[in-house]
Every structure is written in structure tokens, then in C-alpha cells.
C-alpha positions as CSV (number, residue, x, y, z in Angstrom):
1,M,114.0,118.8,59.0
2,L,115.6,117.8,55.8
3,F,116.1,114.1,56.0
4,L,118.6,112.9,53.4
5,D,118.5,109.1,53.1
6,G,121.9,107.5,52.8
7,V,124.4,110.3,53.3
8,G,127.4,109.5,55.4
9,L,130.6,111.3,56.3
10,G,133.4,109.7,54.3
11,G,137.0,110.2,53.6
12,D,138.7,113.1,51.8
13,D,139.6,111.1,48.6
14,P,137.8,112.9,45.7
15,E,138.0,109.7,43.6
16,V,135.7,107.9,46.2
17,N,133.7,110.6,48.0
18,P,131.6,113.0,45.9
19,F,131.4,115.4,48.8
20,A,135.2,115.8,48.5
21,R,135.0,116.2,44.7
22,A,131.9,118.4,44.2
23,R,131.6,122.1,44.4
24,T,129.8,122.7,47.7
25,P,130.2,126.3,48.8
26,H,127.2,126.3,51.1
27,L,128.0,123.0,52.8
28,D,131.6,124.1,53.2
29,A,130.6,127.4,54.7
30,L,128.4,125.5,57.2
31,A,131.0,123.0,58.2
32,G,134.1,125.2,57.9
33,G,135.4,122.7,55.4
34,A,134.3,119.7,53.4
35,W,131.6,117.3,54.6
36,T,134.0,114.5,55.5
37,A,134.9,112.4,58.5
38,G,136.2,115.4,60.5
39,F,132.8,117.0,60.6
40,A,131.9,118.7,63.9
41,G,131.6,122.1,65.5
42,R,129.4,124.5,67.3
43,D,128.6,128.2,67.8
44,D,125.6,130.1,68.9
45,A,123.7,129.6,65.7
46,R,125.0,126.3,64.4
47,T,125.6,122.8,65.7
48,L,127.4,120.1,63.6
49,Q,127.6,116.5,64.8
50,A,128.7,113.2,63.4
51,L,126.1,110.6,64.5
52,D,126.8,107.0,65.0
53,T,124.4,104.7,63.1
54,T,125.7,101.3,64.1
55,F,124.5,101.0,67.7
56,G,127.6,98.7,68.3
57,V,126.1,96.0,66.1
58,A,127.9,94.2,63.3
59,G,126.6,94.6,59.7
60,L,125.6,97.5,57.6
61,P,123.0,100.0,58.9
62,Q,119.7,99.9,57.2
63,S,117.0,102.5,56.5
64,A,114.1,101.1,58.5
65,T,116.0,100.7,61.8
66,G,117.9,103.9,61.3
67,Q,114.8,106.0,60.5
68,A,112.8,104.4,63.3
69,A,115.6,105.2,65.8
70,L,115.7,108.8,64.4
71,L,111.9,109.3,64.7
72,T,111.3,107.5,68.1
73,G,114.5,107.9,70.1
74,R,114.5,104.1,70.6
75,D,117.1,101.5,69.7
76,A,115.3,100.0,66.7
77,V,118.2,97.7,65.9
78,A,117.8,96.1,69.4
79,A,114.1,95.8,68.8
80,M,114.7,93.9,65.5
81,G,117.9,92.1,66.7
82,R,119.8,93.3,63.7
83,P,119.9,96.2,61.2
84,Y,116.7,95.9,59.1
85,G,115.3,97.6,56.0
86,P,114.5,99.3,53.8
87,W,110.9,99.3,55.0
88,P,109.5,98.7,58.5
89,G,107.7,95.5,59.1
90,P,105.3,94.8,62.0
91,T,107.8,95.2,64.8
92,L,109.1,98.6,63.7
93,A,105.6,99.7,62.7
94,R,104.5,99.2,66.3
95,L,107.5,101.1,67.5
96,L,106.7,104.0,65.2
97,E,103.0,104.0,65.9
98,A,103.6,104.1,69.7
99,G,104.9,107.7,69.5
100,G,107.8,109.8,68.4
101,A,108.7,113.0,66.5
102,F,105.4,113.5,64.7
103,H,103.3,112.8,67.8
104,D,105.4,115.2,69.9
105,A,105.4,117.9,67.2
106,V,101.6,117.8,67.1
107,A,101.6,118.6,70.8
108,A,104.2,121.3,70.4
109,G,102.4,123.2,67.7
110,G,101.8,121.1,64.6
111,A,103.5,118.7,62.3
112,L,103.7,118.3,58.5
113,L,105.1,115.5,56.4
114,A,105.9,117.8,53.5
115,N,106.3,115.1,50.8
116,G,104.0,115.1,47.8
117,Y,103.0,111.6,46.6
118,P,101.5,110.3,43.4
119,R,97.7,109.8,43.7
120,R,98.0,106.2,42.8
121,Y,100.3,105.6,45.7
122,L,97.9,107.2,48.2
123,D,95.0,105.2,46.7
124,A,97.0,102.0,47.2
125,L,97.7,103.0,50.8
126,A,93.9,103.5,51.4
127,A,93.0,100.2,49.8
128,P,91.9,97.2,51.9
129,D,94.7,95.2,53.5
130,R,94.6,92.4,50.9
131,A,94.9,94.9,48.0
132,R,97.9,96.7,49.5
133,R,99.8,93.8,51.0
134,R,102.7,94.4,48.7
135,L,102.9,98.1,49.4
136,R,105.6,98.9,51.9
137,P,105.5,102.5,53.2
138,P,108.7,104.0,54.6
139,A,109.1,104.8,58.3
140,S,108.1,108.5,57.8
141,V,104.7,107.5,56.3
142,V,104.0,104.9,59.0
143,A,104.9,107.4,61.8
144,A,103.0,110.4,60.2
145,R,99.8,108.4,59.6
146,A,100.0,107.1,63.2
147,A,100.1,110.7,64.4
148,G,97.1,111.6,62.4
149,L,98.8,113.6,59.7
150,A,97.5,113.9,56.1
151,L,99.5,112.7,53.1
152,H,99.5,115.0,50.1
153,D,99.1,114.4,46.4
154,E,100.2,116.2,43.2
155,D,97.3,118.8,43.6
156,V,98.7,119.8,47.0
157,V,102.2,120.2,45.5
158,A,100.7,122.4,42.8
159,R,99.2,124.6,45.5
160,G,102.6,124.9,47.2
161,A,101.5,123.1,50.3
162,A,103.8,120.1,49.8
163,V,106.9,119.5,47.6
164,V,108.4,116.8,45.4
165,A,111.2,115.1,47.4
166,D,113.7,115.0,44.6
167,L,115.2,118.4,45.6
168,G,114.4,119.6,42.1
169,F,117.1,117.2,40.7
170,G,114.9,115.1,38.5
171,D,116.8,112.2,37.0
172,G,120.0,114.2,36.7
173,T,120.1,114.1,33.0
174,A,118.6,117.6,32.4
175,P,118.5,120.8,34.4
176,G,115.9,120.4,37.2
177,V,113.8,123.0,39.1
178,A,115.9,125.9,40.2
179,P,117.0,125.4,43.9
180,D,115.4,128.6,45.1
181,V,112.1,127.8,43.3
182,W,112.1,124.4,44.9
183,A,113.1,125.7,48.4
184,R,110.6,128.6,48.5
185,P,107.4,126.6,49.3
186,L,109.2,124.4,51.8
187,A,110.6,127.4,53.6
188,A,107.1,128.9,53.8
189,L,105.6,125.7,55.2
190,A,108.3,125.5,57.9
191,R,107.1,128.7,59.5
192,D,103.7,127.2,60.2
193,H,104.6,124.0,62.1
194,A,106.7,122.9,65.0
195,L,108.1,120.2,62.7
196,T,108.1,120.2,58.9
197,Y,109.7,117.0,57.8
198,L,110.8,116.1,54.2
199,D,111.8,112.6,53.5
200,V,114.4,112.7,50.7
201,W,115.2,109.2,49.3
202,I,116.9,110.2,46.0
203,T,120.2,110.5,47.9
204,D,120.1,106.8,48.8
205,R,118.8,105.8,45.4
206,V,121.7,107.5,43.6
207,G,124.2,106.1,46.1
208,H,123.0,102.6,45.1
209,R,123.8,103.4,41.5
210,A,127.6,103.8,42.3
211,D,127.8,106.4,39.6
212,P,130.5,109.0,40.6
213,K,129.3,111.5,38.0
214,L,125.7,111.3,39.0
215,A,126.5,111.3,42.7
216,T,128.7,114.5,42.3
217,A,125.8,116.2,40.4
218,L,123.4,115.3,43.2
219,V,125.8,116.5,45.9
220,E,126.0,119.8,44.2
221,R,122.2,120.0,44.1
222,V,122.1,119.2,47.8
223,D,124.5,122.0,48.4
224,A,122.4,124.5,46.4
225,V,119.1,123.4,48.1
226,I,120.6,123.8,51.6
227,G,121.9,127.2,50.7
228,A,118.5,128.2,49.3
229,L,116.7,127.0,52.4
230,A,119.2,128.5,54.8
231,A,118.7,131.9,53.1
232,R,115.0,131.8,53.5
233,L,114.6,130.4,57.1
234,D,114.8,133.6,59.1
235,G,114.0,132.6,62.7
236,V,113.3,129.0,61.8
237,T,115.8,126.2,62.6
238,L,117.0,124.0,59.8
239,V,118.0,120.4,60.7
240,V,119.7,118.2,58.2
241,V,120.2,114.6,59.1
242,S,120.6,111.1,57.6
243,D,120.1,107.4,58.7
244,H,123.2,105.6,57.3
245,G,126.1,106.1,54.9
246,N,125.9,105.3,51.1
247,L,126.3,108.4,48.8
248,E,129.7,109.3,50.2
249,D,131.2,106.1,48.7
250,A,130.6,106.4,45.0
251,G,132.7,103.3,44.4
252,S,130.2,100.9,45.9
253,P,126.4,100.4,45.7
254,R,126.2,99.3,49.3
255,H,125.5,101.1,52.5
256,T,128.4,102.0,54.8
257,R,129.1,102.1,58.5
258,A,130.2,105.8,58.3
259,P,128.7,108.3,60.8
260,V,126.1,110.6,59.4
261,P,125.9,114.4,59.5
262,L,123.6,116.3,61.8
263,V,123.4,120.0,61.0
264,A,121.2,122.3,63.1
265,L,121.2,125.9,61.9
266,G,119.2,128.6,63.6
267,P,117.8,129.6,67.0
268,A,117.3,126.0,68.3
269,A,120.7,124.8,67.1
270,P,122.2,124.5,70.7
271,A,119.5,121.9,71.6
272,F,121.3,119.4,69.3
273,A,124.8,119.8,70.8
274,A,124.6,116.6,72.9
275,A,123.5,114.4,70.0
276,R,125.9,111.4,69.4
277,D,123.7,108.8,67.7
278,L,120.4,108.6,65.9
279,R,118.5,108.1,69.1
280,D,119.5,111.6,70.3
281,V,117.6,113.5,67.6
282,L,114.2,113.2,69.1
283,P,115.4,114.3,72.6
284,A,117.0,117.3,70.9
285,L,113.7,118.1,69.2
286,R,111.9,117.9,72.5
287,R,114.4,120.3,74.1
288,A,113.9,122.7,71.2
289,W,110.1,122.5,71.7
290,G,110.3,122.9,75.5
291,L,108.9,119.5,76.1
292,A,109.9,117.3,79.1
293,P,112.7,114.9,78.5
294,L,112.0,111.3,77.9
295,P,113.8,108.5,79.7
296,R,116.3,106.7,77.6
297,A,114.8,103.4,76.5
298,A,116.2,100.4,74.7
């Protein structure tokens, strides 16, 4: 699962939407056209859905509630009473710790949070509560730790057992790591786990910059990385999903209420055909793993 923070399905105006302006041959081939508001489709090896992120609540969707809904199948906005983020507080942490995608993947055959983190960050997470009170881990880290998963440092990245989550883009000012070189270790890791999850936040960070040139360059990197991953995942299902809109509107630094793309490519793609909002991703994963369905909860 390639989780791309802050990627919505916007309009087809290339002056506003970098997905309508960038060269994206791999994304276009997947969708049968541009990644814009008309995104949807299905065949035996591919499911494309536009997921609602608003849960019928006013205001702009936020990362903590969106990611908690994605990872737990629960209405995290209702749990908080409003969209909330970017990092989960105690209420959402309890929701994430109670169970979800990582817990279920462990039962289904293994789970990996594939991100590599700086050693100083991991040291801070391990520090006593008083020393780390200003450290606010994202939903993926809270959920992965609750499921007993290890977090990985730069040494693990160097061994190819984790990856840097910038998609090889760097800061966008110089050529980054070649897409295939970046994708190779992630594709290899995906063959060994029921769920290999990569939390990519650079898409949201660039979206907040409201820099059309930088956003277009990043969209083209997303396209190249997805193409490189899809070419290497023989027999493994690739899922690409987001939590809220942002990057698709390069004219604003704010989140958007746009739906987000869900792409499932590979043998388990039909399991995602019924997904309509972020809460539907975990049930789809459980179908793909052959686990019993969960009752829909608030």
C-alpha cells in the first residue's frame, strides 16, 4: 500500500491541477485518462475508485482523522467531533491502538511499515514521556507500534529492508534517486508480507507550498514511481490511496474537500470494488486476506 498524503482528484484545468498539467503516462494508462474528478473504473486486474473523505461533515478534511479512518475502518471524524490533524491525539491514538490494518495484517501473514526514519527520531520516540511530549507521531506510527511492528532507521534502509519515503524526489531541486532504483527494494519487501505500507508525506508537504512548478515535478515523480512499482509487483497487489485533497490544487496551500483516488492493481483488485469512502479500505483489505468481515462501526 502506497499511502500518498494529500492527493485529491481535482478538476481538469492545468493551470490549477498539476495532475492535469504533468506528463503522467503511467497514471493515465491506469485510469484510462487523467487523474481528475472523473476517476473510476474496473476490470479483472484493476479497480479505481474516488473515495469520499468528508463523512458529511463541514470543514476541510485533516490527516489524523482521515488516516485513522483508513487504518481502522471507523468514523474517526465522529470520534473527534470534527476533522482533526495533522497528528492523532489521545482519542485517535486509542482508536488506532484498538486494532486495524496492521493488527489484521499480522494475523493474515505479516505486516511491515516500510518507512525508514532518522535515528534521532526513533531515539526520541523511545525516550521517557516527559522527554518526548512534543513529539507527535503520525497515525501510521501509532498504529504500527500498537501492532508490535518495529520501526526502522537509516541502517535498515541501507540494507534494503526499508525505504526513504520521499519517492526518491529529494527536495525537487536536483535529480533524485532513479524511480526503478527507489522502487526495487519496496517491491521486494512487498512479496514477504500480507501488508507492506509506506507512508508518503512529501505529497502533502509540497501541496502546502502552493508551488505549481514543484507540484508538477512531484506528480511526475509519483507517476514514474507507480510505473516502476507496477512493473515489479508480479502477483502482488498494489494499492494507492490518500486521506484528503491538497496537491491537486496548486493555487492554494490548504487542504480540499475533493475525493481521493483509490487504485488497486493486481490479483486482489476486485476486493476494493465496493469502496466508497476511507472507512471501506480496511474491509477491502480483510476481503483480500480472506478474513471475516467486521461490522460497520461509528
